[in-house]
C-alpha positions in Angstrom: 39.5 0.9 51.0 39.4 0.9 47.2 40.8 3.7 45.1 39.2 5.0 41.9 42.0 3.3 40.0 41.0 0.0 41.6 37.4 0.2 40.1 36.5 -3.2 38.6 34.6 -1.3 35.7 37.9 0.0 34.2 37.8 3.4 35.9 34.2 4.2 34.8 31.4 4.4 37.4 28.7 1.7 36.8 26.1 4.3 35.8 28.1 5.3 32.8 28.5 1.7 31.5 26.4 0.7 28.6 25.2 -2.9 28.5 23.6 -4.4 25.4 22.9 -7.9 24.2 23.9 -6.7 20.7 27.6 -6.0 20.1 28.3 -2.4 19.2 29.6 -3.3 15.8 26.3 -4.9 14.9 24.0 -2.2 16.3 22.1 -0.1 13.7 21.6 3.5 14.8 17.9 4.6 15.1 17.0 7.0 12.3 14.9 10.1 12.9 13.0 9.2 9.7 10.3 6.6 10.1 10.3 3.5 7.9 8.3 3.8 4.7 7.6 1.8 1.6 6.2 2.2 -1.9 2.8 0.9 -2.8 1.3 0.5 -6.3 -2.5 0.8 -6.6 -4.2 -0.7 -9.7 -7.8 -0.8 -10.8 -9.3 -2.6 -13.9 -12.7 -2.3 -15.5 -15.0 -5.0 -14.1 -15.7 -7.9 -16.5 -18.4 -6.9 -19.0 -18.1 -3.2 -18.4 -16.9 -1.2 -21.5 -17.7 2.4 -20.4 -14.5 3.9 -19.1 -14.7 6.1 -16.1 -13.8 9.8 -16.2 -11.7 9.5 -12.9 -10.2 6.8 -10.8 -8.7 7.9 -7.5 -7.3 6.6 -4.2 -7.8 8.3 -0.8 -6.7 7.1 2.6 -4.8 7.7 5.8 -1.5 7.7 3.8 -2.8 10.6 1.7 -4.5 12.4 4.7 -7.7 11.6 2.8 -6.7 13.8 -0.2 -7.7 12.3 -3.6 -4.8 11.0 -5.7 -5.6 10.2 -9.3 -4.7 6.9 -10.9 -3.4 7.2 -14.5 -4.8 5.2 -17.4 -2.2 2.8 -18.7 -2.7 2.6 -22.4 -0.7 -0.6 -22.9 -2.8 -2.4 -20.3 -6.5 -2.1 -19.6 -6.0 -0.6 -16.1 -5.4 2.6 -14.1 -2.5 2.8 -11.6 -0.5 5.1 -9.3 2.6 4.6 -7.3 2.7 6.1 -3.9 6.0 6.6 -2.1 6.7 7.1 1.6 3.7 5.2 2.9 4.5 4.7 6.7 5.3 1.2 7.8 4.2 -0.8 10.8 0.6 0.3 10.9 -2.8 -0.5 9.3 -3.9 2.1 6.8 -7.5 2.7 5.8 -8.3 3.7 2.2 -10.8 3.6 -0.6 -10.7 3.5 -4.4 -13.1 6.0 -6.0 -14.4 5.5 -9.6 -16.1 8.6 -10.8 -16.3 9.7 -7.1 -18.0 6.5 -5.9 -16.3 3.9 -3.6 -15.5 0.6 -5.3 -14.1 -2.7 -4.1 -10.4 -3.4 -4.4 -9.6 -7.1 -5.0 -6.1 -6.5 -3.7 -7.0 -5.0 -0.3 -5.9 -6.7 2.9 -9.4 -6.6 4.5 -12.3 -4.4 5.5 -12.7 -2.1 8.5 -15.5 -0.2 10.1 -15.0 3.5 9.4 -13.5 5.3 12.5 -13.9 9.0 11.5 -16.1 11.3 9.5 -13.5 11.4 6.8 -13.6 7.6 6.5 -17.4 7.5 6.7 -17.5 9.9 3.7 -15.9 7.3 1.5 -17.4 4.1 3.1 -18.5 1.2 1.0 -21.8 -0.6 1.9 -21.3 -4.3 2.4 -23.6 -7.1 3.7 -22.0 -6.6 7.2 -22.5 -2.8 7.1 -20.3 0.2 6.1 -16.6 -0.6 5.5 -13.4 1.0 4.3 -10.5 -1.0 2.8 -7.4 -1.9 4.8 -3.7 -2.0 3.9 -1.3 -3.7 6.3 1.9 -1.8 6.0 4.7 -4.0 7.5 8.4 -3.4 7.5 10.7 -6.1 6.2 
C-alpha cells in the first residue's frame, strides 16, 4: 500500500528517529569526566590559644582518607589548603586534624555518623555520639 518513499517520517524508520524536548542546538553533550569543584579548607587557632600546632591536616572521602597538610599563612593567623577536583553531587565526609587529633570545623555543612573503619579512625566525640564532618558538594 505505502512505499518506503511515502514514509511519513521522511524516509527513516521510526526506531531511528530521535525525539527530545531540548532542541539539538541547545543540547550539551555529556562528558566522560565527572563534574568537580575546588574547595579551600581553613583552620585558625581557637581564641585564647597561643601555642601553634606542629601539623594541621584534612582527610576525607575526597582524599581517599589520605592526610593532606594545610599550610600556615604567615600574613593571616590561619592554615589553609586548596583541593581541586572534588567530585560534585554527593556528600563527602571529612575531618580536620590538628597534631593528629580531630577538631571541629566551624565551616562544615553538618555532622554524620561514621560509616566505615576509616571514618571511625578520625571521628570526633560529640554530645550525640561519634561524628565526622560533612561537605555537601553540589554542582552549579
